C-alpha positions as CSV (number, residue, x, y, z in Angstrom):
1,M,80.8,125.2,109.7
2,D,84.6,125.7,109.5
3,A,85.9,123.7,106.5
4,S,89.6,124.1,108.1
5,A,88.7,122.3,110.9
6,A,90.0,118.8,111.7
7,V,86.6,118.0,113.5
8,R,82.8,119.7,112.7
9,I,79.8,118.4,115.0
10,K,76.7,120.1,114.3
11,G,73.2,118.9,116.2
12,L,74.6,115.8,117.5
13,T,72.4,113.7,119.9
14,H,72.7,110.2,120.7
15,R,70.5,107.9,123.1
16,Y,72.0,104.3,124.4
17,P,69.0,101.7,123.8
18,E,68.5,100.9,127.5
19,Q,68.2,104.8,128.3
20,K,64.7,106.4,129.4
21,R,62.8,108.1,126.2
22,D,63.8,111.7,128.7
23,E,67.5,110.4,128.9
24,Q,70.4,111.5,126.2
25,A,73.7,110.4,126.2
26,L,74.6,113.7,123.6
27,A,71.7,116.3,123.6
28,D,72.4,118.7,120.5
29,V,76.0,119.3,120.8
30,D,77.9,121.5,118.5
31,L,82.0,121.1,118.9
32,T,84.5,122.1,115.9
33,V,88.2,120.8,116.8
34,R,91.1,123.1,115.0
35,P,94.4,121.6,114.1
36,G,97.2,122.7,115.9
37,I,95.7,123.4,119.4
38,I,94.2,120.9,122.2
39,T,90.8,121.0,122.6
40,G,89.4,120.1,125.8
41,L,86.7,118.2,126.5
42,A,85.7,118.5,130.5
43,G,82.9,117.4,132.7
44,P,81.8,115.0,135.6
45,D,81.2,111.6,134.9
46,G,78.4,110.7,132.5
47,A,78.6,113.8,130.7
48,G,79.0,112.4,127.7
49,K,82.6,112.8,127.2
50,T,83.5,108.9,126.0
51,T,80.3,108.7,123.7
52,L,81.6,112.1,121.8
53,M,84.7,110.4,121.7
54,R,83.4,106.9,120.2
55,V,81.6,108.9,117.5
56,M,84.4,111.4,116.3
57,A,86.8,107.7,116.1
58,G,84.2,106.4,114.2
59,L,83.0,103.6,116.8
60,L,79.8,104.7,117.1
61,K,77.4,105.8,115.2
62,A,75.3,108.7,116.6
63,T,71.0,108.5,116.7
64,K,70.9,111.7,114.6
65,G,73.3,115.4,113.8
66,E,76.2,116.2,111.3
67,I,79.7,115.1,112.0
68,E,82.9,115.5,109.8
69,V,86.1,113.9,111.0
70,V,89.7,115.2,108.9
71,G,86.9,115.8,105.6
72,L,85.1,112.3,106.1
73,D,82.1,110.6,107.3
74,P,83.0,108.4,110.3
75,V,80.1,105.8,109.4
76,R,80.5,105.2,105.8
77,Q,84.4,105.7,106.0
78,A,85.2,104.2,108.7
79,D,88.4,102.6,107.4
80,A,89.9,105.1,105.6
81,L,89.1,107.2,109.2
82,H,90.9,104.8,111.8
83,L,94.3,105.6,109.6
84,R,94.2,109.0,109.9
85,V,92.9,109.1,113.7
86,G,94.5,108.3,116.6
87,Y,92.2,107.0,119.8
88,M,93.7,106.3,123.2
89,P,90.4,105.2,124.9
90,Q,90.3,105.0,129.1
91,K,91.6,101.5,129.3
92,F,94.2,101.3,126.4
93,G,94.6,98.1,125.1
94,L,98.3,97.7,125.9
95,Y,99.2,93.8,126.2
96,E,100.4,93.4,129.5
97,D,102.2,90.2,128.6
98,L,103.9,91.7,125.4
99,T,107.2,93.9,126.2
100,V,107.1,97.7,124.9
101,M,108.5,96.7,121.6
102,E,106.5,94.0,120.8
103,N,103.1,96.4,121.6
104,L,104.5,99.0,119.4
105,V,105.3,96.0,116.8
106,L,101.6,94.8,117.3
107,Y,100.0,98.4,116.7
108,A,102.3,99.3,113.6
109,D,100.8,95.9,112.2
110,L,97.3,96.7,112.9
111,R,97.8,100.3,111.0
112,G,100.1,98.6,108.1
113,V,103.0,100.5,108.7
114,G,105.7,99.1,106.8
115,A,109.0,98.0,107.5
116,E,111.4,100.7,106.8
117,E,108.9,103.6,107.8
118,R,108.0,101.9,111.2
119,K,111.8,101.7,112.6
120,A,111.9,105.3,111.7
121,Q,108.7,106.2,113.7
122,F,109.6,103.7,116.5
123,E,113.2,105.4,117.1
124,R,111.0,108.8,116.6
125,L,108.2,107.6,119.2
126,L,110.8,106.2,121.8
127,D,112.6,109.4,121.8
128,F,109.8,111.2,122.3
129,T,108.4,109.1,125.2
130,D,111.8,108.3,127.0
131,L,111.0,104.5,126.8
132,H,114.4,103.5,124.8
133,R,115.8,101.8,128.2
134,F,112.3,99.7,128.4
135,T,111.7,98.5,125.2
136,K,112.2,94.6,126.5
137,R,110.3,95.3,129.9
138,L,106.6,93.7,130.0
139,A,104.1,96.4,129.5
140,G,102.5,94.9,132.5
141,K,105.6,95.6,134.8
142,L,105.5,99.5,134.0
143,S,104.7,102.2,136.2
144,G,100.9,104.4,135.6
145,G,102.8,107.0,133.8
146,M,105.1,104.7,131.6
147,K,102.1,102.7,130.6
148,Q,100.5,106.1,129.3
149,K,103.2,106.9,127.3
150,L,103.7,103.6,125.6
151,G,99.8,104.0,125.1
152,L,100.6,107.4,123.6
153,A,103.3,106.3,121.4
154,C,101.0,103.1,120.2
155,T,98.3,105.8,119.3
156,L,100.8,108.0,117.0
157,I,102.1,105.0,115.0
158,G,101.1,105.9,111.3
159,T,101.4,109.4,112.2
160,P,97.7,110.7,112.8
161,E,96.0,114.0,111.3
162,L,93.6,113.7,114.6
163,L,94.3,112.6,118.3
164,L,91.9,111.6,120.8
165,L,92.9,111.2,124.3
166,D,90.2,109.9,126.7
167,E,91.5,111.0,130.1
168,P,94.9,110.1,130.1
169,G,95.8,111.3,133.2
170,V,93.8,108.9,135.5
171,G,95.8,107.6,137.8
172,V,98.8,109.3,136.9
173,D,101.3,111.4,139.4
174,P,102.0,114.7,138.9
175,I,105.3,114.6,137.1
176,S,104.0,112.1,134.4
177,R,101.5,113.8,133.9
178,R,103.5,117.0,133.3
179,D,105.7,115.2,131.2
180,L,102.4,113.5,129.4
181,W,101.1,117.5,128.8
182,R,104.4,118.5,127.5
183,M,104.7,115.8,124.6
184,V,100.6,116.5,123.7
185,Q,101.2,120.1,123.2
186,S,104.7,119.6,121.2
187,L,102.4,117.7,118.6
188,A,99.7,119.8,118.4
189,Q,102.4,122.7,118.2
190,G,103.4,120.4,115.3
191,G,100.1,120.8,113.5
192,M,98.2,117.9,115.2
193,A,94.5,118.5,116.2
194,V,94.3,116.8,119.6
195,V,91.3,116.7,121.7
196,W,91.6,116.0,125.4
197,A,88.9,114.8,127.4
198,T,89.5,115.0,131.4
199,A,87.5,115.3,134.4
200,Y,90.4,117.0,136.0
201,L,89.7,120.9,135.8
202,D,93.1,122.1,136.2
203,E,93.8,119.9,133.1
204,A,91.3,121.4,131.4
205,E,92.9,124.7,132.4
206,L,95.7,124.1,129.9
207,C,93.9,124.0,126.7
208,D,93.5,125.9,124.4
209,D,89.7,125.5,123.6
210,L,87.5,124.5,126.5
211,C,84.3,122.3,125.8
212,L,82.6,122.0,129.4
213,M,79.7,119.5,129.3
214,N,77.4,118.3,131.8
215,E,74.4,115.3,131.5
216,G,75.3,115.3,127.6
217,R,74.7,119.1,127.2
218,V,77.5,121.4,126.1
219,I,77.5,124.4,128.9
220,F,80.2,126.2,127.5
221,S,82.5,126.8,124.8
222,G,85.5,128.8,124.6
223,A,88.6,129.8,126.1
224,P,89.1,128.5,129.4
225,R,90.2,131.7,131.1
226,E,86.9,133.3,130.0
227,Q,85.4,131.3,133.0
228,K,88.3,132.3,135.2
229,E,87.6,135.9,134.3
230,R,83.8,135.2,134.9
231,M,84.7,134.4,138.5
232,Q,87.1,137.1,139.2
233,G,86.6,138.9,143.0
234,R,84.0,135.6,143.9
235,C,87.0,133.5,145.1
236,I,88.6,133.9,148.9
237,Q,90.8,132.2,151.0
238,V,89.8,132.5,154.9
239,R,93.4,132.1,156.9
240,D,94.3,131.8,160.5
241,I,91.3,129.6,161.3
242,A,91.7,129.1,165.1
243,G,89.0,126.6,165.6
244,N,88.5,123.0,163.6
245,R,89.0,124.1,159.8
246,R,86.9,121.0,158.8
247,H,84.1,122.1,160.8
248,F,84.6,125.9,160.1
249,L,84.0,124.4,156.0
250,R,80.7,122.8,156.9
251,H,79.4,125.7,158.2
252,A,80.7,128.0,155.7
253,L,78.7,125.7,153.3
254,G,75.5,125.6,155.2
255,S,75.8,129.7,154.2
256,P,73.4,130.9,151.4
257,S,76.7,133.1,150.0
258,V,78.8,130.2,149.5
259,V,78.8,128.0,146.3
260,D,82.0,125.9,147.1
261,G,84.3,125.4,149.5
262,V,87.6,122.9,150.0
263,I,90.4,122.5,152.6
264,Q,93.7,124.1,151.5
265,G,96.2,123.1,154.6
266,E,95.1,125.3,157.2
267,S,93.0,127.5,155.4
268,V,89.5,127.1,153.7
269,R,89.1,128.1,150.3
270,L,85.5,129.6,149.1
271,V,83.7,130.4,146.2
272,L,81.0,133.0,146.8
273,K,77.7,133.6,145.1
274,E,77.1,135.6,141.8
275,G,77.7,139.4,143.0
276,L,79.4,139.2,146.2
277,S,82.9,139.6,146.7
278,E,83.0,138.6,151.0
279,P,80.7,136.2,152.7
280,D,77.7,136.4,155.1
281,P,79.0,137.9,158.3
282,G,77.5,134.5,159.8
283,V,80.4,132.6,157.9
284,L,83.0,133.9,160.0
285,E,81.2,134.0,163.8
286,G,83.4,132.6,166.3
287,E,86.5,133.2,164.4
288,P,87.9,136.4,165.5
289,T,91.4,135.7,164.7
290,A,90.1,134.6,160.4
291,R,91.2,136.5,157.9
292,V,90.2,137.1,154.3
293,V,92.0,137.1,151.3
294,T,90.5,137.3,147.9
295,V,92.5,134.5,145.7
296,E,92.9,133.9,141.8
297,P,89.7,132.0,140.4
298,R,90.0,128.6,138.8
299,L,88.4,126.5,136.2
300,E,87.2,124.4,138.7
301,D,85.5,127.1,140.7
302,A,83.8,128.0,137.4
303,F,82.7,124.6,136.6
304,I,81.1,124.2,140.0
305,D,79.2,127.7,140.2
306,L,78.3,126.3,136.0
307,V,76.3,123.4,137.7
308,G,74.8,125.0,140.4
309,G,77.3,124.6,143.0
310,G,79.0,121.7,145.5
311,P,77.2,119.7,148.4
312,D,75.9,121.6,151.7
313,G,78.2,120.2,153.8
314,H,76.2,117.7,155.4
315,S,77.0,113.8,155.6
316,V,73.7,112.0,155.9
317,L,76.4,109.0,156.2
318,A,77.8,110.2,159.3
319,D,74.9,111.1,161.0
320,T,74.5,107.1,161.5
321,M,78.0,105.9,162.4
322,P,78.9,105.7,165.9
323,L,81.6,107.9,167.7
324,V,84.9,105.7,167.9
325,D,85.8,104.6,171.5
326,L,89.4,103.1,171.3
327,P,89.9,99.7,173.3
328,S,91.8,100.4,176.6
329,G,95.9,100.0,176.0
330,V,95.7,101.5,172.7
331,D,97.7,104.6,172.1
332,P,95.4,107.6,170.3
333,Q,98.6,109.1,169.1
334,A,99.3,105.9,166.9
335,V,96.3,103.9,166.1
336,I,98.1,103.1,162.9
337,R,102.4,102.6,163.1
338,A,104.7,101.7,160.7
339,H,108.3,100.9,162.1
340,E,111.0,100.5,160.2
341,L,108.5,98.8,157.0
342,T,110.9,97.2,154.2
343,R,109.8,95.4,151.4
344,T,112.3,93.6,148.6
345,F,111.2,91.9,145.6
346,G,114.6,90.0,144.8
347,D,116.9,92.6,144.4
348,F,114.7,95.4,144.5
349,T,113.7,97.1,147.7
350,A,110.6,98.7,147.1
351,T,109.9,100.4,150.8
352,D,113.1,101.0,152.3
353,H,112.8,101.4,156.0
354,V,109.7,103.8,156.4
355,T,108.4,104.7,159.7
356,F,105.6,106.6,160.7
357,D,102.7,107.0,163.3
358,V,98.9,108.1,162.4
359,K,97.2,109.4,165.5
360,K,93.5,108.5,166.2
361,G,90.8,110.7,164.1
362,E,93.9,112.1,161.5
363,I,93.9,112.1,157.6
364,F,97.0,110.8,157.1
365,G,98.3,110.9,153.3
366,L,100.8,108.7,151.5
367,L,101.9,110.5,148.4
368,G,104.8,109.7,145.8
369,P,105.4,109.5,141.7
370,N,104.0,106.0,140.2
371,G,106.7,103.3,140.7
372,A,107.9,105.1,144.0
373,G,107.1,102.6,146.8
374,K,103.8,104.0,148.2
375,S,101.3,101.6,147.0
376,T,103.7,98.5,148.4
377,T,104.0,100.3,151.7
378,F,100.0,100.7,151.3
379,R,99.4,97.7,150.9
380,M,101.6,96.3,153.8
381,M,99.6,98.8,156.2
382,C,96.5,97.2,155.6
383,G,97.8,93.6,155.6
384,L,97.1,92.9,151.9
385,L,101.4,92.2,151.8
386,T,103.7,90.8,153.9
387,P,106.8,93.4,155.2
388,T,110.3,91.8,154.7
389,S,111.3,93.1,157.3
390,G,109.8,95.7,159.9
391,D,106.4,95.7,161.7
392,A,103.1,97.4,160.6
393,E,100.4,97.4,163.2
394,V,96.7,98.9,163.5
395,M,95.2,99.9,166.9
396,G,98.4,98.1,168.7
397,I,98.0,94.6,166.6
398,D,100.7,93.5,164.5
399,F,99.8,92.0,161.2
400,K,102.6,89.4,161.4
401,R,101.0,87.9,164.4
402,S,97.4,88.5,163.9
403,A,96.6,89.6,160.4
404,S,93.2,88.4,160.8
405,E,92.2,90.5,163.9
406,A,94.0,93.3,162.4
407,R,91.6,93.9,159.3
408,Q,88.7,93.6,161.3
409,K,89.7,97.2,162.5
410,L,89.7,98.7,159.1
411,G,87.9,99.4,155.7
412,Y,89.5,99.3,152.6
413,M,88.6,100.7,149.3
414,A,90.9,99.5,146.8
415,Q,92.5,101.6,143.8
416,K,90.6,99.6,141.0
417,F,87.1,98.6,141.3
418,S,87.2,95.6,143.3
419,L,83.5,94.5,143.5
420,Y,81.9,91.9,142.1
421,G,80.7,93.3,139.0
422,N,78.1,91.0,137.7
423,L,76.5,91.1,141.2
424,S,73.7,93.7,141.6
425,V,74.3,96.9,143.9
426,E,72.3,95.5,146.5
427,R,73.8,92.3,146.4
428,N,77.1,93.4,146.8
429,L,76.3,95.3,150.0
430,I,74.4,92.3,151.0
431,F,77.4,90.1,150.4
432,F,80.2,92.5,152.0
433,S,78.0,92.9,155.2
434,G,77.7,89.0,155.4
435,I,81.7,89.2,155.2
436,Y,81.6,91.7,158.4
437,G,79.4,89.6,160.5
438,L,76.4,91.1,159.6
439,K,72.9,89.1,159.7
440,G,68.8,89.5,160.1
441,R,67.3,93.0,160.4
442,A,70.7,94.2,161.6
443,Q,72.0,93.6,158.0
444,A,69.3,94.9,156.0
445,D,69.0,98.0,158.3
446,K,72.8,98.6,157.4
447,V,71.8,98.0,153.4
448,A,69.4,100.1,153.3
449,Q,71.3,102.7,155.2
450,M,74.1,102.7,152.9
451,M,71.9,102.7,149.6
452,D,70.3,106.0,151.2
453,S,73.1,107.7,152.4
454,F,75.1,107.3,149.0
455,D,72.1,107.5,147.0
456,L,72.1,103.7,145.4
457,T,68.3,103.3,145.6
458,R,68.0,103.8,142.2
459,Y,70.7,101.3,141.1
460,R,69.5,99.0,143.9
461,R,69.2,96.1,141.0
462,T,72.0,97.6,138.5
463,N,74.8,94.9,138.3
464,A,78.1,96.8,140.0
465,G,80.3,96.5,136.6
466,E,77.7,98.7,134.8
467,L,77.3,101.6,137.5
468,P,79.0,105.1,136.4
469,L,82.4,105.3,137.7
470,G,81.1,108.2,140.3
471,F,78.7,105.2,141.5
472,K,80.9,102.8,141.6
473,Q,83.3,104.8,144.1
474,R,80.5,105.6,146.3
475,L,79.5,101.8,146.4
476,S,82.9,100.5,146.9
477,L,83.3,103.1,150.1
478,A,79.6,102.1,151.2
479,C,81.2,98.3,150.9
480,A,84.3,99.2,153.0
481,L,82.0,101.0,155.8
482,M,79.9,98.1,156.6
483,H,81.4,97.2,159.8
484,E,81.7,100.8,160.9
485,P,85.6,100.3,161.3
486,P,87.6,102.8,163.4
487,L,90.1,103.1,160.6
488,I,89.5,103.4,156.7
489,F,92.4,102.8,154.2
490,L,91.7,104.9,150.6
491,D,94.0,103.7,148.1
492,E,93.3,106.8,145.2
493,P,89.4,106.8,146.0
494,T,88.6,109.4,143.5
495,S,90.9,108.8,140.5
496,G,88.7,109.9,137.3
497,V,86.1,111.1,139.8
498,D,84.9,114.8,138.6
499,P,85.2,117.4,141.1
500,V,81.3,117.4,142.3
501,T,81.6,113.6,143.3
502,R,84.6,114.3,144.7
503,R,83.6,116.9,146.8
504,E,80.9,114.4,148.0
505,F,82.9,112.0,148.8
506,W,85.3,114.3,150.9
507,V,82.0,115.7,152.8
508,H,81.7,112.1,154.3
509,I,85.2,111.4,154.8
510,N,85.5,114.8,157.2
511,A,82.6,114.1,158.7
512,L,83.7,110.5,159.9
513,V,87.1,112.0,161.1
514,D,84.8,114.1,163.1
515,K,83.3,111.1,164.5
516,G,87.0,109.7,165.3
517,V,87.4,107.6,162.7
518,T,91.4,107.6,161.3
519,V,91.8,108.0,157.7
520,M,95.0,106.6,155.4
521,V,94.9,108.1,151.9
522,T,96.6,107.8,149.0
523,T,95.7,110.0,146.0
524,H,97.3,111.9,142.6
525,F,95.2,114.9,143.3
526,M,97.7,117.8,144.7
527,D,94.5,119.9,146.1
528,E,93.0,116.6,147.8
529,A,96.6,116.4,149.4
530,E,95.6,119.4,151.4
531,Y,92.6,118.1,152.9
532,C,95.1,115.7,155.1
533,D,96.5,116.5,158.5
534,R,99.6,115.1,157.8
535,I,101.8,113.8,154.5
536,A,104.5,111.1,153.8
537,L,106.4,111.8,150.5
538,I,107.7,108.1,149.2
539,Y,110.2,108.1,146.9
540,R,112.7,105.5,145.6
541,G,110.8,103.5,148.6
542,R,112.2,106.1,150.5
543,M,110.1,108.8,153.2
544,I,111.9,112.1,152.1
545,A,109.6,114.2,153.6
546,A,106.8,114.5,156.0
547,G,104.5,116.6,157.8
548,P,101.4,119.3,157.2
549,P,100.7,120.4,153.9
550,D,101.5,123.6,154.6
551,Q,104.3,122.9,156.3
552,L,105.8,120.8,152.5
553,K,104.9,123.9,150.7
554,K,107.0,126.1,152.7
555,A,110.0,124.1,152.4
556,V,110.3,124.7,148.8
557,A,108.9,128.4,148.7
558,S,111.9,131.1,147.5
559,E,112.4,134.4,146.3
560,D,111.4,133.0,142.4
561,L,108.5,131.1,143.9
562,P,107.3,133.0,146.9
563,D,103.6,131.1,147.3
564,P,104.1,127.4,146.3
565,T,100.9,125.2,145.2
566,F,101.4,121.6,146.7
567,E,102.4,120.5,143.4
568,D,105.0,122.8,143.6
569,A,106.0,121.4,146.8
570,F,105.6,117.6,145.7
571,I,107.9,118.0,142.7
572,G,110.5,120.4,144.4
573,L,110.9,117.8,147.1
574,I,111.5,115.0,144.9
575,Q,113.9,117.0,142.7
576,R,115.8,118.1,145.6
577,D,116.0,114.3,146.3
578,D,117.4,113.6,143.3
579,Q,119.8,116.7,143.5
580,A,121.0,115.3,146.7
581,R,121.6,111.6,145.2
582,E,123.7,113.3,142.1
583,V,126.1,114.8,144.8
584,A,126.1,112.2,147.1
585,E,127.0,109.5,144.0
586,K,129.7,112.2,142.6
587,D,131.4,112.7,146.4
588,K,131.3,108.4,146.5
589,A,133.2,108.2,142.9
590,A,135.7,110.7,144.1
C-alpha cells in the first residue's frame, strides 16, 4: 500500500447484523486516497458509500480487512483520528435553533480549538464560505446551499488533514453546488485529502480519482476520463423527431441496440450497445425527418452501461391507471393555473405576482435557486400555503374557496420523506388509500398493485423509515397515486437518488402523462429539467423566464457558448437578471 496516502484500504468487508448471509454492505473493497486531490465515491443508493465513509471516519468497525487513515488505526486510535479528520454526513448535525456563529462555536468546543486560534479560523471560514453577513441568522432559516456551506465550515474547524463529504450536493441548486465545488477544490489544491461521495454522476465526473461502487463492490477505480473514453462513439442524440418524443424514447428503449436513453428537450439521447455506432434501423422507423448526431459521452452513460443498462421503458404502473377524462367546464389548456400569485412573510415577498397556466398531459417544471421562492410558489399551488393575494386553481377549483375539493384532484409527493417511518410499507399504503376513500376489495387490490408496480413486495413488512432512499421515493410516489389523481405535484422527487432509480421513476411519469395526467415538478437536476415540456424559472420571488427547455437554452447561446447545456441556461438567465437589476438600481440612484 502507498505510504504517502491519506487513506489506505485493502480487502475491506462489512456485513450488518440484519443482512442475510449472502448480502454484504462492503465486499473486498480496495481504496487509496491521496492528499491534494478529490477522490469521488459514486454509485447508487445502497452501493456502500456511506458505510465506507463511516469506517474511514472511525464510526464503524468493519467485519474484516485492513484500513489506515492519516497513519492511524480508526478503531484503536479513534480519539486521535477525530481531531485530524473532518466528516460531514448526509444529515449534517447543524443545530437549527442556533445561529451560524453559535454553531461554529459549538464545533470549535467539540474539537478543542482554543480562543485565539478559533478567532482566526472563524474569520477565515466565514470569508471562505461568504457567511459573514449571516452570523446572527438561525441555521434553520438558511437556504439549502447556505446550510451546506455552514456544514462545510463546521467540518473544517481544526483544519483536518482528511475531509470526508457524504453527498454534500443533495438538494442544492446548481449555483450553490458550483460554489461548494470551488471551495472544496481550493482545499484540495492546498494539500488536503478529500473524499466526496455522491449519487450525482456529473459531480463524480469532476473528481480527480473515482471509485465507482455497486452493491458493496468497487466496479471501477481510476480517472473518470477513462470511463468516458470507453464510451466514445456509442452516445447519440436523435433530433428533429416529428412524433411524440416520449413515445419515441419508449420505443427506442425496447431495442436490443440501445442500453439507455433520456429526453433532452425536443431531442432524445441514446447510449448504444458496445460495438455499435448507430441504432437498429427499427428505432427510427416512422421518423423520416429524424437526424442522428454523435455526442460526447458522459460519466453517467458509462455507469449505466457498467450496471447493465437502464429500464426498458415499460411502466407496469401506467398499465393499471385509467385515462384522464376532464369534467365538463374544465379548460384543458389550464388544468393548473396561477394568476398574480403573491405570498409575503412580514416585509419579505417570497412569491411576487407569478402567473402561468399548465395544460392537460403536460410536465411543467418550477426551477430556481435555493431561497428563490419556487418552493413557496409550489406549496401554494398544491394548497399547503395560502396566498397573500392572487389565485391558485386546479381543475377550475380555487384553493381559497374549496381547498378540500381541490386537494382531492391531486397527488402530492413531498421533497422530504413525509410518510410514517414507524409503519411498514404495507401499512403506509393501506393508511393513505383509506384517506382517499378506498375500502375493502378495491383497497386490497390497489395496495397489491402498487407493491407490484414499484417492486415493494420484498419490503412489505419493513418499516418505511428503514427503507433505502430509492425505495422510500418509490413508496412516496405510490402513496401519492393511490386515488389515481389527474394531477401530480412532485417536489424534488429524485433528490439524492441514483441514475438508474431516477430513470425508473421517469419511465412511470412519462407513461402517466400519456394517460393524460398533468405533472408539476421542482428539481435541481438540470438534465431532469429537460424532461419537462415547459419550465418557469423563479428568482427573487419573480418568474424571470418561461418556455420549453430548448427555448431557454437558445436564450443564452452566444459565439462563446454556441451549444449551451440547460445548467448554462439556468445560471446565465439568473446572471442576466442580476445584471438588469444592477443597471436599474444605478439608473434609479442617478
